[in-house]
Structure formats: structure tokens, C-alpha cells
C-alpha positions in Angstrom: -19.8 21.4 2.2 -21.7 21.9 -1.0 -21.3 21.1 -4.7 -19.1 23.1 -7.1 -21.9 25.3 -8.2 -25.7 25.5 -8.5 -25.4 24.2 -12.0 -23.3 21.2 -11.1 -24.8 17.9 -12.0 -25.6 15.4 -9.4 -22.7 13.3 -10.7 -20.3 16.2 -10.5 -21.5 16.9 -7.0 -21.1 13.3 -5.9 -17.5 13.2 -7.2 -16.7 16.5 -5.5 -18.1 15.2 -2.2 -16.1 12.0 -2.6 -12.9 13.8 -3.3 -13.5 16.2 -0.4 -14.1 13.3 2.0 -11.1 11.4 0.9 -8.9 14.6 1.1 -9.9 15.2 4.6 -9.4 11.6 5.6 -5.9 11.7 4.0 -5.0 14.8 5.8 -6.2 13.3 9.1 -4.1 10.2 8.6 -1.1 12.3 7.6 -1.4 14.1 11.0 -2.0 11.0 13.2 -0.4 8.2 11.3 2.2 9.5 8.9 3.4 6.0 7.8 -0.2 5.0 6.8 0.7 4.3 3.1 3.4 1.9 4.2 1.0 0.2 6.6 -1.5 -0.3 3.9 1.2 -1.9 1.8 2.2 -4.1 4.7 -1.4 -5.2 5.2 -0.9 -6.8 1.8 -4.6 -6.6 0.5 -4.0 -3.7 -1.9 -0.8 -5.2 -3.2 -2.7 -8.4 -3.7 -5.4 -6.6 -5.7 -2.6 -5.1 -7.9 -1.0 -8.5 -8.3 -4.3 -10.0 -9.4 -4.5 -7.4 -12.1 -1.1 -8.4 -13.2 -2.1 -12.1 -13.5 -1.6 -13.6 -10.0 -4.1 -16.1 -8.8 -4.1 -17.7 -5.3 -3.9 -21.4 -4.8 -6.5 -23.4 -3.0 -4.1 -23.6 0.0 -3.8 -19.8 0.0 -7.5 -19.6 -0.1 -7.8 -21.6 3.1 -5.3 -19.3 4.8 -7.2 -16.3 3.4 -10.3 -17.6 5.2 -8.4 -18.2 8.5 -7.1 -14.7 8.4 -10.6 -13.5 7.8 -11.8 -15.3 10.9 -8.9 -13.9 12.9 -9.7 -10.3 11.9 -12.9 -10.3 13.9 -12.9 -8.5 17.3 -9.1 -8.5 17.8 -6.0 -6.3 17.8 -4.9 -6.9 14.2 -1.4 -5.5 14.9 -0.6 -8.6 16.9 -1.8 -10.9 14.1 0.0 -8.9 11.5 3.4 -9.4 13.5 2.8 -13.2 13.6 1.7 -13.9 10.1 4.7 -16.0 9.0 4.4 -18.1 12.3 0.6 -18.6 11.7 1.3 -19.8 8.1 3.7 -22.3 9.5 1.3 -23.9 12.1 0.2 -26.4 9.5 2.4 -28.2 6.9 -0.5 -28.5 4.4 -3.2 -25.9 3.9 -5.1 -27.5 1.0 -8.8 -27.7 1.6 -9.0 -31.5 1.7 -6.3 -31.7 4.3 -7.7 -29.0 6.6 -11.2 -30.6 6.2 -9.8 -33.7 7.7 -8.4 -32.1 10.9 -9.5 -34.0 14.0 -10.9 -32.4 17.1 -7.6 -33.1 18.9 -5.7 -31.3 16.1 -8.1 -28.3 16.3 -7.4 -28.2 20.1 -3.7 -28.2 19.6 -4.1 -25.4 17.1 -6.1 -23.4 19.6 -3.5 -24.0 22.3 -0.8 -22.6 20.0 -2.8 -19.4 19.2 -3.5 -19.0 23.0 0.1 -19.6 23.9 1.0 -16.8 21.4 -1.7 -14.5 22.7 -3.4 -14.4 19.2 -7.0 -14.2 18.4 -10.1 -13.1 20.2 -12.8 -14.6 22.4 -14.2 -16.2 19.1 -11.0 -18.2 18.5 -12.3 -21.6 19.5 -15.5 -21.2 17.5 -13.4 -20.0 14.5 -11.0 -22.9 14.6 -13.8 -25.4 15.0 -15.4 -23.9 12.0 -12.3 -24.1 9.7 -12.6 -27.8 8.8 -16.3 -27.4 7.9 -15.5 -24.3 5.8 -12.6 -26.3 4.1 -15.2 -28.9 3.0 -17.1 -26.1 1.2 -13.9 -24.6 -0.3 -13.0 -28.1 -1.6 -16.4 -28.4 -3.2 -15.9 -24.9 -4.8 -12.5 -26.1 -6.2 -14.0 -29.3 -7.7 -16.9 -27.2 -9.1 -14.8 -24.5 -10.9 -11.2 -25.9 -11.0 -10.1 -23.8 -8.1 -11.5 -21.9 -5.2 -10.5 -18.6 -6.7 -12.1 -19.5 -10.1 -15.4 -20.2 -8.3 -15.2 -17.0 -6.3 -14.2 -14.9 -9.3 -17.1 -16.2 -11.4 -19.6 -15.5 -8.6 -18.1 -12.1 -8.0 -18.5 -11.2 -11.7 -22.1 -12.3 -11.4 -22.6 -10.1 -8.4 -23.7 -13.0 -6.2 -20.5 -13.9 -4.2 -21.6 -12.1 -0.9 -25.0 -13.8 -1.0 -23.5 -17.2 -1.7 -21.0 -17.1 1.1 -23.3 -15.5 3.7 -26.9 -16.6 3.1 -28.2 -19.1 5.6 -29.8 -21.5 3.0 -26.9 -21.2 0.4 -25.1 -24.5 -0.2 -21.9 -22.4 -0.3 -22.5 -20.6 3.0 -19.2 -20.5 4.9 -19.7 -21.1 8.7 -19.2 -18.1 10.9 -19.0 -15.7 7.9 -21.3 -12.7 7.5 -21.0 -9.8 5.1 -17.9 -8.3 6.8 -15.8 -11.4 6.9 -16.9 -12.3 3.4 -15.5 -9.0 2.2 -12.3 -9.6 4.2 -12.0 -13.1 2.5 -12.4 -11.5 -0.9 -9.7 -8.9 -0.2 -7.4 -11.6 1.0 -7.8 -13.3 -2.3 -6.9 -10.1 -4.2 -10.5 -9.1 -5.1 -11.2 -5.4 -4.5 -14.0 -4.9 -1.8 -15.0 -2.9 1.2 -15.4 -4.6 4.7 -18.2 -3.1 6.7 -16.8 -4.0 10.1 -17.7 -2.5 13.5 -15.4 0.5 13.0 -17.1 1.4 9.7 -20.6 0.9 11.1 -19.8 3.2 14.0 -17.9 6.0 12.2 -20.1 6.2 9.2 -23.5 5.7 11.0 -25.9 8.3 12.3 -24.2 8.8 15.7 -21.0 10.0 14.0 -20.5 11.1 10.4 -24.1 10.1 9.4 -23.0 9.1 6.0 -25.0 5.8 6.0 -28.5 6.4 7.3 -29.2 2.7 7.8 -25.8 1.3 9.0 -26.3 -2.4 8.3 -23.3 -4.3 6.9 -24.8 -4.5 3.5 -25.7 -0.8 3.3 -22.2 0.2 4.6 -20.4 -2.1 2.1 -22.6 -0.6 -0.7 -21.7 2.9 0.3 -17.9 2.0 0.5 -17.9 0.5 -2.9 -19.8 3.4 -4.4 -17.6 6.1 -2.6 -14.4 4.4 -3.8 -15.7 4.3 -7.4 -16.6 8.1 -7.1 -13.2 8.9 -5.7 -11.5 6.7 -8.3 -9.6 4.5 -5.9 -9.6 0.9 -4.8 -12.4 0.1 -2.3 -10.0 -1.9 -0.2 -7.7 1.2 0.1 -10.6 3.4 1.3 -11.6 0.6 3.6 -8.1 0.5 5.2 -7.7 4.2 5.4 -10.9 4.3 7.5 -9.9 1.3 9.5 -6.4 2.7 10.3 -8.0 5.9 11.5 -10.2 4.0 13.9 -8.4 0.8 15.0 -6.5 0.1 18.2 -2.8 -0.2 17.6 -2.9 2.3 14.7 -4.3 5.9 14.7 -7.3 5.0 16.9 -8.8 8.5 16.6 -12.4 7.5 15.7 -12.4 4.5 18.1 -15.0 3.4 20.6 -13.8 6.2 22.7 -13.0 8.8 20.1 -10.5 11.7 20.4 -12.9 14.2 18.8 -10.8 17.3 19.8 -7.9 15.9 17.6 -10.1 14.8 14.6 -10.1 16.8 11.4 -13.6 15.3 10.6 -15.2 16.5 13.9 -16.9 19.5 12.3 -18.9 17.1 10.1 -19.6 14.7 12.9 -22.6 14.3 15.3 -20.6 12.7 18.2 -19.0 15.9 19.5 -22.3 17.7 19.1 -24.0 15.2 21.2 -21.3 15.6 23.8 -21.9 19.4 23.8 -25.6 18.8 24.1 -25.0 16.6 27.1 -23.0 19.4 28.7 -26.0 21.8 28.2 -24.6 23.7 25.3 -26.8 24.7 22.3 -26.2 22.7 19.2 -27.4 22.7 15.6 -29.4 19.8 14.2 -27.3 16.8 13.1 -25.6 17.3 9.8 -24.7 14.8 7.1 -22.5 16.7 4.7 -21.3 13.6 2.8 -24.5 11.7 2.8 -27.7 11.3 0.8 -25.7 11.3 -2.5 -27.5 9.5 -5.4 -25.5 6.7 -6.8 -27.9 5.1 -9.2 -29.6 2.9 -6.7 -31.5 5.4 -4.6 -29.9 7.4 -1.8 -28.4 6.4 1.5 
């Protein structure tokens, strides 16, 4: 899949490639998950981004809930969490950072029992809930520093330092249990546009499959997602969720850990089915990367 013409500028080619990729992904979702647009709306992150643009700002209590939901998004079937959101929001009468920071070990144990009784969360649940009061202490400090958690986050995001502040080990604002992927999820839950480089993205976009990101670290994958969304003139969170819906269990689950390559509209651009053919003794061309190595102002992927 090449640029529009030999004379097309690198910028025009990048936009063309982005549009082509998004068009193929859209067609794939239409085939396998026709209600994908409604699902993205129900996931609420893109609507929150739109609400923020219209003036909405989350309270500190909503920021604590946003962090908890970020924790819960790790290594789990999100469709189960999604179905229980109202119940989850009701497990505590007060979600303000100072109150959550004061939760006792016994109260955390009761919370964990509630989640287990409702079959919610992953093997990380206990660790996540034990981290929550410690994280709430930091959120409370953010609020006192800037007037609200959201004001602190917004200022750091505008400065381009928010991911580093939330995830770097020696940062005084490091949130326990939060790496790049969960930090991006936290930002989206607050209505900030971002791209979450979770395990689905690393797998689908990395060298073993679409080979779009040559070094599929979380930082590089997030950087690609933000760039691709900008080139495609769409919210990064929407591109993120389109890819996630295509991969995740409980949704389309086409490019999952066990991909259904024979049903995938992106298979011709993917290295995974080629590797299967090689394993079966068939000849195969060298791995391709039709959407990768596109200059975006900071080198190439």
C-alpha cells in the first residue's frame, strides 16, 4: 500500500497511510462487531473527552473512581466490569481522596470480598485494592497542590510531563501499580484524550503481527497511537478503543492471543498468518510493514 503518487510529500503519504489503516479497521469492525460505535459510546471515555471540551471537569471523588477503574482494566474481561459499573460506584459512600486514603486493612479486605463475590477483577485485584489508599494519598496531595486532582493532571498534561510524573519510580507523584498503560487509561477516564498501550496493542501492532511499531514498548506504542490518531484526524481514545474492541475477549476478539486470521481484513498486511504458513512448510515473502516507518517529526518507528 503506497502513497498517492511518486510526488506526494511525506506528510501526504503519512495521512494517506493513516486513512487507509483506519478505513480497513473500520470495515473489519463493521463485519465482526456491527454495534462498535455504540460500544465506544457506552465505554464512556470518548463522550467524556467531548464533555471536557464542552466544559465538564471531574471532581476529586470521580478522579479516585477513575483510578480504580484503571486498575480494574488490567488483565481482565472488561465486559464484566462494564456491566457492574453502577454497583462498583456504590461500594463506597464517599470516594474523596482523603476518605479513601484512610481506609483500613479490614475495609480493604471487605472491598476485595465484594469484588470476588461478584466475580469482578483479575488476579491483581488484591494488590490493586491495597494500592488504592496509597494512591489516594497522592491524589489528595495533587488536589491541595493545584486546587483539584484534575487541575493538577491538566497542567502536567499541557506541559507534556503527566505520564512521566505518574509512572517514573523516583517521581513524588508516582501512583502505585501504575505504568504507562494504566496512566493513559486514568487520563482517558478523566476525559483527557490519550492512547492506552495495553497488551492487545503491543501484540497487534508489534513485529509478530502488523509490524507497525518496530520497538513495541508501551511508550513507543502510545507515541504511535497519538501520532496515528492525529494523522487520521480522530481522537486517540477512539482509535485506541477501535483496536481494543477488535482484539478483546467479550467483543470482536479477532486479533486476540489466538487470532482468527482467516476472518481478518488486515491479514494481508500481517506477519502472523505468514509465520503460520512458514511453519506449515509453505514459501512466504519477507515480513512486510505497510503502515510502519512513517516519519512523524520525531524520527521513524
